[in-house]
Phi, psi and omega in degrees: 000139183290133170201079187288158177297323178298319180294320179299318181294320178297313184293328179296331182274350184256152177272130181279123181263333179211145174227124173265119190240110174050051183274136174228147181210137178219158176235101187065236179269358182269118178271111183275322178223138184229106173051052182264131174240143185206131176254141180237124186251149184302134173067018176261162169251111181253122176262136173248119184235170179153166180293166176303137181083008182284341180110012184296310181293326176297320178296318178296322179290330174290315180299321183273001174085003178290319175252147172251125183295147177286326178225156178091177184226157173244120180254121180243115180055043175086357181239140178294131180261124177272183177301132188219145180290149182305321181292333176284331173299316178298320179295332178290342180106027178243125178230162182209161167247169185240155179300316174262126186304131182235069180253166173272098193295333180275355182260158180287168175304311182301314183291325176298314180292325179298330179297335177293345179271359190306313184287348179266358183267142172283159181246138177187097190303314184296309183294323179291320180294321181270352181055056184241157170051232185296332180296319178293316179297320179298314180301318180297316182293319180292321177293326176297317178297319179296320179296325177295319179293319178300318177295318181300320182271001176058047179236031181300323186292342183242017187301331181251018180264134174302137187294337179297340182265003184262151175294160186305313183298322179289323176300322177298322177294320179298318179296321175298318179298320179297319178294319180294331181299335179280358180054056184285152169275326180237122182245125180255124182242113182262100180050060182293342181258003182300132177079004182268153171278177187300315181296318179295322178296319179299318178297314182295321176301317180298317180293320179298315178296320180293321176300315180295317185279315186280322182263347182070025184280133173284135186232132170247128190236127167256125184204140180265344179282105185292334175297316178297311182303311184289333182281321190250351185273144171276330183210152182229130172248139185241128176250147176211121183051042175083359180246148174276125183249349179199154180198111181177196179295147181307318183294330178280320183297317185287350176254002180284129186295325179296321181289319178299315181293322186277329192218307189287325183073188182253124178285000000 
């Protein structure tokens, strides 16, 4: 398994935000993950790759709290994380996008992104219903934040358009915007470039890099486009049949014979 000296030096300088330790998960007789360990470091872009059925989405679901591992532990900011409800995962500072777009199609771009602010809003039925006092001030501040995200993602022209009327690539940006609206420390992206043309992929790569650099957000990325993975990732972990077979710098991973045999093949 890859673990270069250069990678060790990089990781020593970074703060570890999450550690997946000896995690296993199965569905009936199907073993989805087998004794997988993974470290996630602050402000890095970590790509998880592997063939279909390797366990990538299962790993993302464990990180996001949708699945609870049968064996092993999840350490978040130095503390063991027990089974937790999805809304509490969001409160911890973890947000995600999905492989299949999951937007409110009848709502505008602005309103879809505004839903990402939900957990950051105070509750008060009377004041919210009457739009008075702090409820009004809160609404103004949250909408201001949403407008900043819309500007960041360069979708100002469609801010009041229902998302059902938007092209696929723009819908993907809106979903990214909704995740960013929650101000996550850890952002999980499940195949954010799937189904995109070359120009759309270039735009999304730029936004992912900008999120990482400008906001300091730690990003975990599942992606099948190896050009994208090698270009934007700081580190790459490779799964195959539920086991981790490599973990290191992109340049080291793509020359590892186990990874070539299992996934990359011979060019």
